[in-house]
N, C-alpha and C positions, 0 to 999 in steps of 0.2 A: 423330364428335366433336360433342358437343352442349354447348357452353359456356354457351348461354343457360340451360339448365335448372340448371346448376351455379350460375350467378349468382342465379337465382331462389331456389334453396335457401339460398344464403348470406344473401339478403335476409331470409328467414324466421327465420334464426338471429340476425342482427345488428341488424335495424331495429326501431324502436319499434313498439308495438302500434297507434300512431296513424298510422304511415307508410302510403303507398300502395304496395302490393306489385305488382310488374310482372305477375305471373300472375293478378291480380285486376282488371286493367283492364277497363273497360266496352267496350273495343274500338274499332274504326274504322267509319266509315260504310260503306265497302266492305271486306268481310272479306278478309283476306290470310293466306297461310301464314306461320307464325312463322319467324324467322331462326334458323339453327343457332348463331350466335355472339352476336348482340346481343339484348337485351331490347326490348320494344316501345318503351320510352321512349328507349333509346339510338338506335334507328332514327329516331325522331322528331327527336332532336337532330341527327343526321347529315343528315336531309332539310332541316332548316332551314338549317344551315350551308352546304349546297351549293346553296341556291336563289338565284335572281337578286336577289330583294328583300333578302336579307341582305347581299349584296355591295354593293348600292347604299347601304346605311346609311353607308358610309365617306364619302360625299359629300353627306350631309344634315346640316343645321345642328342643333346642340344649343342654343346660346344666341346665339353670335356668328356672323353670316353672313360666310363667307369671311375669317376673321381672318388678319392678317399675323403669322404665327408658327406653329411646328411643334408646339406643345405644348397647344393648345386642344382641348377635347373635340369629337368629332363624335357623331352618333347611334350609330355603331358602337362607339366607345370607351365611350360611356355604357352600351350593352348589355353589353359585356364586364365593366364594373365592377359592374353589377347582378348578373350571373351569378356573379362572384367573391364578392360579399357574401352572396348567397342560398345558395350552396353551402357557405360557411363556417358559416352558421347551420344548414343542413340536416345537415351532418356532426355538429355539436355536439348536435343534437336527435335524431340517429339516424333522420332522414327519408330519403326516396329522393332521392339527389343527381342521378341521371340525369333523373328527372322534373323536378326543380327547375331543372336546367340547360336542359332543352328549353323550358320555359315562359319562362325568362329570356331566352334567345337569340331567341325568337320574339315577345316581347311588343310590340316596336315596328316590326314589319315593315310595318304599314300607315301609318306616320307620313309626313306630307307633306314636301315640300321646305320649307325655311325654318322648321323647328321648329313651335312653337305658333302663330306668325304665320300659317303656311300652313294649319294646322288651323282657326284662327279664321276665315280667309277662306272656306274651303269650307263651314264651318258656317253662314256668313251666306247662302250662295246655293244650296246643295244642298237640294232638297225633303226635309223631314224631318230636316235637320241632318246634321252629320258629326262622328264621333268616331273617333279613331285606333285605339282598341282594337277597335271593331267592324270597321273597315277591315282590321285585322290578321287578323281571322277570315276576312273575305272573301278576303284574299290567299291564305291557306293552304287555303281551300275551293274557290276558283274561279279566281283569277288565275294562280297558279303552275301550271306543267305539269311532270309527270315524264316523262322520255324513255321512249317505248315504251308509255305508258299512255293508254288512251282517256279515262278519267275526268279531269276537271280537278282541280286542287288537289294537295296533298301527302298527303291521306288520313291525317291525324294522329289520334292517339287522342283519345278524349273528354276525358280528364283534362288533356291539354296544351292543348286548345282552351278548356276551361273556365278554366284558369289565365290564359291570354292575355286572354280576354274580361274577366276580373274584376280585372286588375292596376291599373287606373287609380285615382288618388286621387279619391274622391267617388263611385265607382261604387256603386250601391245594394245590390249583393249581393256577399258574399264568395265567393271560390273554394270549391268543395266539398272540395278537398284542402288539407292543411296546407302542402304544397309550393307550391301556388298562392298561398296566403295569405302565405307567406314572400317570394315574389317581389313582391307588392304592397308590403310593408314595405321590401324591399331597393331597390325603385325609388325610393321616397321618400328613403331614406337616401342613396342614391347621387347623385341629381340635385341635391338641396339642397346637399350638401357639395362635389361637384365643380364645380357652377356657381359656388359661392362662390370656390373656388380659381381658376377661370378669371377671375372678376371682379377678384380681387386681382392676378392676373398682368397684367390689362389696365389696372390703375391706377385702377379705378373706385371701389373701396372698399379698406379695410384691416382687419386683424384688430381694431384698436381701435374700429371702427365697429359691431361686433357688439353687440347689446343686452346689457346687464349680466345680465339674468335668464337669457339663453341661456348665457352664459359660466359662470355659477354652476351651472346645472343640468347642462349637457352637457359643458363643458370649455373650456379657454382657447385651443385651436387646433383645426384640422381633424382632425388625428390623434386627439386626445383625444375629440372629438365622435363620430367614427366608432367608436372603441373603445367608448365608453359606450353608444351606440345599439345596436350589435350585441350586446354582452354583456347589455344590459337585456332585449332580446327573448329571448335564450337563457334567461336567468334566469326571466323571467315566463312562459315557454311550456313549460318542462321538465315532462314527465309530465302534460301537459294536452292536451285534444282540440281546441285552437284556438291560434292564434298571437296573443300579446298583448304589449303594452308597458305600462310603468308610467305613471301619471298625469304624473309629472315629465318622462319622456321624450316623452310625447305633447304636453304643453304646450310644452316646449322646441323640439321639431321644428316645431310649428305656428308658434311665434314666429319661428323662423329662416326659415321659408317666407314669413311676412308681411314680414319684413325684406328678403328677396331680391326680393319683388315690388315693394316700395316703393323700393328703392335700385338695383336692377339691371334686372329684367324690364320695369318700366314707366317708369323714369326714369334712363336712361343712354344712352350711345352705341349700346348694343344695341337700344334702343327706336327710335332715329332711323331705322333702316332698315326697321322692321317695317311701317310704312304702305306703303312702296314694295313690299315683298314681298307684302303682302296684295293690293294692287291688281294686281300681276302674276299671282298665282294666280287671282284672280277673273276676270281678262280671259282667261286661258287656258281656264278652265272654260267661260265664256260662248262662246268661239270654238268649242270642240269640241261643245258642245250645239247651237249654231246651224248648224254644218257637220259633222254626224256622219260624212258620207262621207269626210272627210279622215282619220278614224281608220282606215278601211280601207286607205288608202294609206300612212299614216305608221306604222302598227303592225300587229300580227297579229290585231287584233280582227275578228270576223265576226258580224254581226247583221242583222236586218231593219230597214232604214232607217225603216220606218213604225212600228216599235215604239219609242215615245219612252222608255219605261222602260228598255229595254235600251240605247238610245243614251246615256241619262243615266248609267247605271251604267258604261258603257265610258268615258265622259268622266271620271268620278270616278276610276276605276281608273287611267287613263292619267296624269292630272294628279297624283294623290296619289303615284303610283309614281315620279315624276320626281325626280332629284337636283337640288340647287340649281343647279348649273352647266348642266345640261341644260334646266331650266326657263327660265333666262336666255337660253340659246341659241335655244330655240324661240320665245320671246317676241320676241327680236331679229329672227329670220327673218320673223316674221309682221308686226311693227309698226314696226320701225326701218328707215327708208329707207336704201338703200345708194347710194353715189356711182356715177354712170354712168362706166363705164370705156371709153375709146376706144383701140383698138390701132392 
């Protein structure tokens, strides 16, 4: 039984000439035998879903730290929404959905606790700066471990790692595959619209606060805006060798982003906790770089204590990998005095 070859043959018949065919992958850093059932991109998707970093996303902030409510987004639900939007567009454009899904599910594996506040904190103190897309690559290449394998990392295909690295808004290079480019746009569309929905739910803003030019260009509610942005990319990218959006969509999405930064990200109750979150993350990083031997005791890291570069990398990996609640717990254990108990 060789289902994989049958899937690869179907790809040749059904996918666009611009799609990334599974049997043309540039491969993995460490060569492996192909699977009988799954294509290389399906295997990458499965490895990401089963890794620890993916599971921890459910306890990492999207916008609101530890919100009082069951319906606010987390980094995990954000990732799933990105995957859904990207796969919808990939299907319409006859691109490789399995590659698209793998990139989407892995794009935020390196994100810090407390969302962008945590990322900004590490960027302030880590030599050379910190970017979550680069940390995501480090997670899949070095931090994660596969059971029974000597090499570190998930040993993902080149195409998946390329898409993860290039997904961020403002990254200077586009992904080399159209599937990776789709995830970049899906990430923008997802987080702007679902963060708006969460801010409305929190009572910070209302639909009437959305700038008029955004409502005219993209639609009068979140559903209309999502529909317009997805269909615009499909329309502008059909039968082309790149993923594009119209000038109206680009202007409207950027205007919506500016509005969210002005009213939600930088000036709202979500902002009030950001400074505390940043200080907490910085303090944890400084602690573990000052006392790297504690990483040997508190985690599975192993390195030469005289190697400052390795010690710093381990501290970054450990702190960036924390969930919100675990970071608070560790900080509390390190710095918050406990009452003396007499029995």
